[in-house]
C-alpha positions in Angstrom: 0.0 0.0 0.0 1.5 3.4 -1.0 0.7 6.5 0.9 0.6 9.7 -1.1 1.0 12.8 1.1 -0.6 15.9 -0.2 0.7 19.0 1.6 -0.7 22.5 1.7 -1.3 23.9 -1.8 -0.4 20.4 -3.4 -2.6 18.0 -5.2 -2.5 14.4 -6.4 -4.4 12.1 -8.7 -4.3 8.3 -8.5 -5.8 5.3 -10.2 -3.7 2.7 -8.3 -6.0 0.6 -6.0 -3.2 0.3 -3.6 -2.8 4.0 -3.0 -4.1 6.1 0.0 -4.2 9.9 -0.5 -3.6 11.7 2.8 -3.6 15.3 3.9 -2.8 16.3 7.4 -3.8 19.0 9.8 -6.5 20.8 7.9 -7.4 24.0 9.9 -8.9 26.8 7.9 -7.7 24.9 4.7 -10.1 22.7 2.7 -9.4 19.4 1.2 -11.3 18.9 -2.1 -11.7 15.3 -3.1 -12.9 14.4 -6.6 -14.1 10.9 -7.1 -14.7 9.1 -10.4 -16.0 5.7 -9.3 -16.4 4.3 -12.8 -12.7 4.9 -13.5 -11.6 4.2 -9.9 -9.7 7.5 -10.0 -9.4 9.9 -7.0 -8.1 13.5 -6.9 -7.3 15.5 -3.8 -6.2 19.2 -3.5 -5.3 20.9 -0.2 -6.6 24.5 -0.6 -5.2 27.2 1.8 -6.9 30.4 0.5 -9.9 31.3 -1.6 -8.7 33.6 -4.3 -5.4 33.6 -6.3 -5.7 37.4 -6.8 -3.9 37.6 -3.5 -0.7 36.4 -5.0 -0.7 35.7 -8.8 3.0 34.5 -8.7 2.3 31.9 -6.1 -0.8 30.7 -8.0 1.2 30.2 -11.2 3.9 28.3 -9.2 1.5 26.3 -6.9 -2.1 26.5 -8.2 -3.4 24.2 -5.4 -2.8 27.0 -2.9 -6.0 28.7 -4.0 -9.5 27.5 -4.5 -10.0 29.3 -7.8 -6.9 27.9 -9.4 -6.5 24.5 -7.5 -9.9 23.0 -8.2 -9.9 23.7 -12.0 -6.3 22.4 -12.0 -7.3 19.1 -10.2 -10.2 18.7 -12.5 -7.8 19.0 -15.6 -5.7 16.3 -14.1 -8.7 14.1 -13.5 -9.8 14.6 -17.2 -6.3 13.8 -18.3 -6.8 10.5 -16.6 -9.9 9.8 -18.6 -12.5 11.0 -16.2 -15.6 13.2 -17.2 -17.3 16.0 -15.1 -20.6 14.3 -15.2 -19.2 11.0 -13.9 -17.5 12.7 -10.9 -18.5 13.8 -7.5 -17.0 16.0 -5.0 -16.6 15.8 -1.2 -15.0 18.5 1.0 -13.5 18.7 4.5 -11.9 21.4 6.6 -12.6 25.1 6.7 -12.4 25.4 10.4 -12.4 28.8 12.2 -9.8 28.8 14.9 -8.8 32.5 15.3 -10.8 34.6 17.6 -10.6 37.6 15.3 -14.0 39.0 15.9 -15.0 37.5 12.6 -12.8 39.8 10.5 -10.9 37.3 8.4 -13.0 34.1 8.5 -10.5 32.3 6.3 -12.1 28.8 6.8 -15.6 30.1 6.1 -14.3 32.0 3.0 -12.4 28.9 1.8 -15.6 26.7 2.0 -17.7 29.3 0.3 -15.2 29.7 -2.6 -14.8 25.9 -2.9 -18.5 25.5 -3.2 -18.9 28.2 -5.8 -16.1 26.8 -7.9 -17.4 23.3 -7.7 -20.8 24.5 -8.8 -19.3 26.6 -11.7 -17.5 23.5 -12.8 -20.7 21.4 -12.8 -19.1 19.1 -10.1 -21.7 17.6 -7.8 -20.9 18.2 -4.1 -22.3 15.2 -2.3 -20.8 15.4 1.1 -19.0 17.8 3.4 -17.5 18.0 6.9 -16.6 21.7 7.4 -16.5 24.5 9.9 -16.5 24.4 13.6 -13.1 24.8 15.3 -11.6 21.3 14.8 -8.6 20.2 12.9 -8.9 17.4 10.5 -6.7 14.9 8.8 -8.2 13.2 5.7 -7.4 9.7 4.2 -8.9 8.6 0.9 -8.7 4.9 -0.2 -8.4 5.0 -4.0 -9.6 1.4 -4.3 -12.9 2.0 -2.4 -13.4 5.7 -2.6 -13.8 5.6 1.2 -12.9 8.8 3.0 -11.9 8.8 6.7 -11.5 11.9 8.8 -9.4 11.9 11.9 -9.5 14.7 14.5 -7.3 14.7 17.6 -9.4 14.1 20.8 -12.6 13.8 18.6 -12.0 10.4 16.9 -12.5 9.2 13.5 -15.5 9.2 11.1 -16.3 8.6 7.5 -17.2 11.4 5.0 
């Protein structure tokens, strides 16, 4: 079994039934998982910020950093692997709000909102989510089964 670690702003696509895609310590970041069950293909991007206008150079270098560049880029990689939009579904996790900033920044909430808007614009069906609250999450995706496990320290483990 091969573990593929997806860091902040990174993405991965796999068709190997032995692979597990993992992303750790989601706080305000959002994990976007694209599943193509007929092709047994899974994609995962670890989005840190909602909008690439904040840093165009970083978006060009690391598109996964931003929802508006990362999700379309992940979709392109899935299509390259023979998947079609209509045969894919999306699941998301993360988008926590940790900072007691009086609601000024709300990065987690903004990441979730941007992610949902982009998925809708790309005609990707969001079928499940575990977002918000003030909990950290680690996500594991089994390529063979499409099963997604979320682990949160002190809160246990559950399926998305």
